[in-house]
N, C-alpha and C positions, 0 to 999 in steps of 0.2 A: 504494500500500500504506500509506504514511504517513497519507494523508488518511482511509483506511478505519479505521485504528487510532484516529485522533483522533475520528472520529464515534462509534465504539464507546465510547470513553472518556467522551465527552460524554453519550452515552445512559445509561451506567451511573451517571455522576455525578448525572444528573437523578433517577434512581430512588433513589439514596442520599439525596439532598437532600430529595426528597418524602417518603420514609419517615421521615427524621429529623424533618421538619416536623410530620407527622401525629402522631408519637409525642410530640413536645414539646407540641403543642397539647393532647393528651389528658392528659398529666402535669400541665401547667399548670392545666388546668381542675379536676382532682380531687385532685392530689397523688400522689406516688409510692406512698404506702402504700395508696391506694384504687384505683390503676390496675388494671383487669382483666387477667388473664393473656391472652396472645396467642391468636389464634384458630387453634389447631392442629387442632381437631376440633369435633364437634358436642356434645361432653361437657364441661361447664364444669369438673367435677371433674378430668377428665384434663388439661385445660389448666392448672389450678392445680398439678397434680403436676409437669408439665414445667417450670413456673416454679420450683418448689421444687428440682428436680434441677439446674437451671441455676445456682442460687445455691450449690450445694455444691462444696467443694474436694476432696471425696473421689473417688478412682477406685475404685469398689467392686469387691471380689472376690466378694461375696455380694449377691444381690438377691432380693427377694420380688416376685412379680408376682400380678396377679389383681384381683378386685373389692373391694368393701367388706369382704368376708370376710377378705381379707388386710390391707387397710388398717386395719381396726378390731380384728380378733381376734388378730393376731400381735404379741405384746409385744416391743418393740425391745430392752429391757434384757436380757430372757432370751436373745434371739438373740445379742446382743453378748457376753454372758457365756459362752454355750455354745461359741461359736467363738473366743473370746479374741481379738477383733479389733474395730477401729473402722471397717473397710472394708466397711460394710454399708449398703444403702439399700432402703427399702420404696417400690417404684414403683407400687403399686396405686392404683386409683381406681374410682369407682362404676360398676357395670354391665358390667365387662369380662367377656366370654365367652371360651371357650377359643380361638376363632378370633382374637379381639383379642389374647389373651395370646400366641399363637404368633407373630403378626406383630410384636408389640411386643418379644418376646424376641429375635427375629432382629436387630432394630434395636439393642437394648441390647447384644447380644453383639458387634456390630460397633463399638460405642462404648466399652465398658468391658472391663477384663481380668477378667471374671467366671469363676468356676469352680464356683459352687454356686447353685442356684435353689430357692426355697421358694414353694409355692403353698398357700394356705388356701382351701377351696372348699366349696360346698354345691350343692344341686340348682339353685338360681337361676342358677348360672354355666353351666348346660347348656341353658337355655331360649333362645328365639329373641332375637337381637339383631343389630343392623347399624350399627355406629358408622362415621362418616366421620372418618378420621384421615389427615393429610398426613404420611407418614413422612419425606419429603425435608426438609420444613420443620423437623421435630423434629431430624433429623440435623444440619442446618446450624446450628441454634440451640444444641444441646448441645456441638457441636465448635467453636463460635465462628467459624464461617464467615460473616463479615459480609455478603459479597456475596450468598451464597445465601440468608441470612436476610432480607436486604432484598428480594430478588426474591420470596420466598415470602410475606413480610409484605404486599407490595402485591397479589400474586395472590389472597391470602385476605382482603384488607381488606374489612370489612363494618361500616359505620358503625353500623348498628342493633345489631350484636353488642356493640359497646363501650358504646353508650348504654343498652342493656337490662341490661348487667351492671355498671354503675357502682355501684349500690346493692347489688346481689347479691354482688359481690366483697367488699365491706366486711362484709356480713352473714355469709357463710360463714366468714370469717376470725375472727369474734368471737362467734358464737352457741354458746357452750360447752355449753349444756344442750339443744341440739337435734340432730336426726339429720344435718342438713346441715353441721354444723361441719367445717371443714377447717383446723384449727389443728394443724400437724404438729409432732411432736417432732423431735429432731435427726436421726433416721433416716428420717422420713417416715410414721410411724404416726400415726393420729388416735385418741386415747383418749377414750372416753365416761365421764364421771364416774359413780362409784357412787352419789353422793348429789345430789339436786337436779335430776336429768335429767327432761326433759319427755316422759315415756312416753306414746305415743299408743295408745289402746285397740285400734284396727284393726291396727296393726302388732304389738301384743302377741299377737294371736290368729291372725295370718297365717302359714300354713305353706307358702305359695307353691306349692301343688299345683293352683292354678287355671289355670296355664299348663303346656303339655306340654313335656317334655324333647325337645330337638331332636337327632336322630341325628348330624347333621354335627358337633356339638360333641364327641362322642366321637372322631370322626375327627381332629379338631384336637388333642385331648389325646394321641392316639397320635402325631401329628406332633411335639408337644412332647417326648414321650418319646424318639422316634427322634432328634430334633435334639440332645437332651442326650447321648444315648449316642454319637452320631457325633462330638460335639465334646468328649467327656470331661468333661461337666458333671454334677455330682451333683444329682439332683432329689429334693426332699423334698416330698411331697404329703400335706397334713393335711386330713382330712375334718372340717369344723367341725360341731358337733352342734346340735340343737334344745334349747330349754329343756325341762326335765323335764315341766312341766305341759302343754306342747303335744305333745311326743313321745308321752306316755302316752295321748293322745286320738286318735291316728292311727286311721283306719278300716282295715279289712283291705286294701282296695284301695290306700290311701295307703302302708301299710307294705310292701306288695308292690312298689310303684313305688320306694320308697326302698331296699329291699334289692336290687332289680334294679340300681339305680343304683350301689350299692356294688360289686356283683359285676362290673359292666362296667368300673369303674375297676380292680378287682383283675386282671381279664384283661389290661387294657392295660399296667399297671405291674408285674405280677407278675414277681419275680426280676430286675427291671432297676433299680428305684429304690425309695427308702423311701416306704412308704405307711402312715400311721397313721389308722385308723378310730376316731375318738374317740366315736362314737355308742354304743359298747359300754359306756361309763361313764355314770353318772347326773350330770346337770348341773343343779343347783338353780336355780329361777327367779330367786333373788336375785342371780345372776351376770349377768343379761341386762338389756338395755334394750328388747328386743322378742323376737320368736320365735327369731331366729338371731344377733343381734349382742350380743356380750359388753359389759359395762361394764369398767372398767379392772381391777377385781379378777378378774373372770372371764377376761379376756384373759391375764393373768399365769398363772393356774392352768392354763388350756388349753395355753398354749405350753410351760410346764414339763412338763405331762402328755405332750405329743407327743414332746419330746426324751427324757424318761425312758423312754418306750416304745422309742425308737430305741436307747438304750443297752442296754436289755434284749435287744433283737434282736441287737445287735452281740456281746453276751456269748455268745449262743447261735448265733452265725454265721448268723443269719437276716436277711432284709431286708424281708419283708412282715409287718406288725404287725396282728394281729386283736384 
């Protein structure tokens, strides 16, 4: 028995040593500030957000989840002021669909003492997606389980991932005027500047109706709704709008698709959670950097709008805000 334990110990020590060596080599070559985030998934934005979460000393009671709709459009300062707390983190990253959100929510719920969830969304979050995410790796990493992290690091180690992302990591952390910018504020939001942003013509006119909405994503939103209800979590779902100039040009078919989408969310969340449909208001083009992403001015106005609508609903003892 003693020899068996010694062999196990030596085996684990080898993995820890190898992991540390590989990490030190990477850091030594590029420097700590340029080292790519670990390979938790096939989404670099997601990996960067996990790195951000690891660095925080906050045990959040409020989290926001979702795609870039949440990451860029939900103003942190407004959220912090609304709930009068500093225990809030924005955990969103590019391209997260409702299935990804549901799986990530369960992991976060088992990690943090959360009681409120915020999601900012648009039709893009209900289109087909299939991320590869290693939940055990993330869990080990965020809870400082060094042995589990080492094992997962080696299991997922891919030299090409790190070599390919050496320059990219530096770029996304510093490209303040581009869409790929991942410079987080203290809560995890990424703000796009009102002035000097490199707006791309194609993104400015893209209404994202070129891809079909996937039915299964509504099923996963329903799973999120039920999970929150079963665990006494308050869910705030904010429908993010299109810029006025793009919304006004929707064809009859596009408008029908959009309205049906809103109605589906209404059916799923009705009388259970807070739902703000901001598309009923007019959102000037000057508030956006493309068809659906706000600049910093727009994000603040949008977030205030959503919470103001919730306050109105609470005054009227209502929960669904049209």
